[in-house]
C-alpha positions in Angstrom: 24.2 -14.9 -15.2 25.8 -18.3 -15.4 24.7 -21.4 -13.6 27.3 -20.9 -10.8 26.1 -17.2 -10.5 22.5 -18.3 -10.1 23.4 -20.8 -7.4 25.6 -18.2 -5.6 22.7 -15.7 -5.8 20.3 -18.2 -4.3 22.6 -19.3 -1.5 23.6 -15.7 -0.7 20.0 -15.0 0.2 19.7 -18.3 2.2 17.0 -19.6 -0.1 16.3 -23.2 -0.9 15.6 -24.1 -4.5 11.9 -24.2 -3.7 12.0 -20.8 -2.0 13.9 -19.3 -4.9 11.4 -20.7 -7.4 8.5 -19.4 -5.4 10.1 -15.9 -5.1 10.7 -15.8 -8.9 7.4 -17.4 -9.9 9.1 -20.4 -11.4 8.9 -24.2 -10.9 11.6 -25.7 -8.8 12.7 -27.8 -11.7 13.5 -24.6 -13.7 15.7 -23.4 -10.9 17.5 -26.8 -11.0 18.1 -26.3 -14.8 19.5 -22.8 -14.3 21.8 -24.1 -11.6 23.0 -27.0 -13.6 23.3 -24.9 -16.8 21.6 -27.5 -18.9 18.5 -29.5 -19.6 18.6 -32.9 -21.3 22.1 -32.2 -22.5 21.2 -28.8 -24.0 22.7 -25.6 -22.6 20.2 -23.5 -20.6 20.8 -19.8 -19.9 19.0 -17.6 -17.4 16.7 -15.2 -19.3 17.1 -11.5 -18.8 13.6 -11.3 -17.2 14.7 -13.8 -14.6 18.0 -12.1 -14.0 16.1 -8.9 -13.4 13.7 -10.7 -11.0 16.7 -12.0 -9.1 17.9 -8.5 -8.6 14.5 -7.4 -7.5 14.3 -10.2 -5.0 17.8 -9.3 -3.7 16.5 -5.8 -3.1 13.5 -7.0 -1.2 10.9 -6.5 -3.9 8.3 -9.2 -3.8 6.0 -7.8 -6.5 5.7 -4.9 -8.9 2.7 -2.9 -9.8 4.3 -0.2 -12.0 6.0 3.2 -11.5 3.1 4.6 -9.4 3.7 1.9 -6.8 7.4 2.9 -6.6 6.6 6.5 -6.0 4.1 5.5 -3.3 6.6 3.3 -1.6 9.3 6.0 -1.6 6.7 8.5 -0.1 5.8 6.0 2.6 9.5 5.4 3.4 10.1 9.2 3.7 7.1 9.6 5.9 8.4 6.9 8.3 11.7 8.7 8.5 10.0 12.1 9.4 
């Protein structure tokens, strides 16, 4: 994920920098570094864990408690359909 991808991701969800930072468990300043692609003249890349968190937020996941929680959520969703 490049700086422009991070910004595009955030904007596609209609999030402010602060909201994106809160959703990802980051400080707003870190989001600014990711969007700029640098910090103090040094290149900054978005770590894999943050990229994965971006995907999770995009999918509506706001927290993760392990595989058992996934199965429970799927079961609940199925019960709502029935």
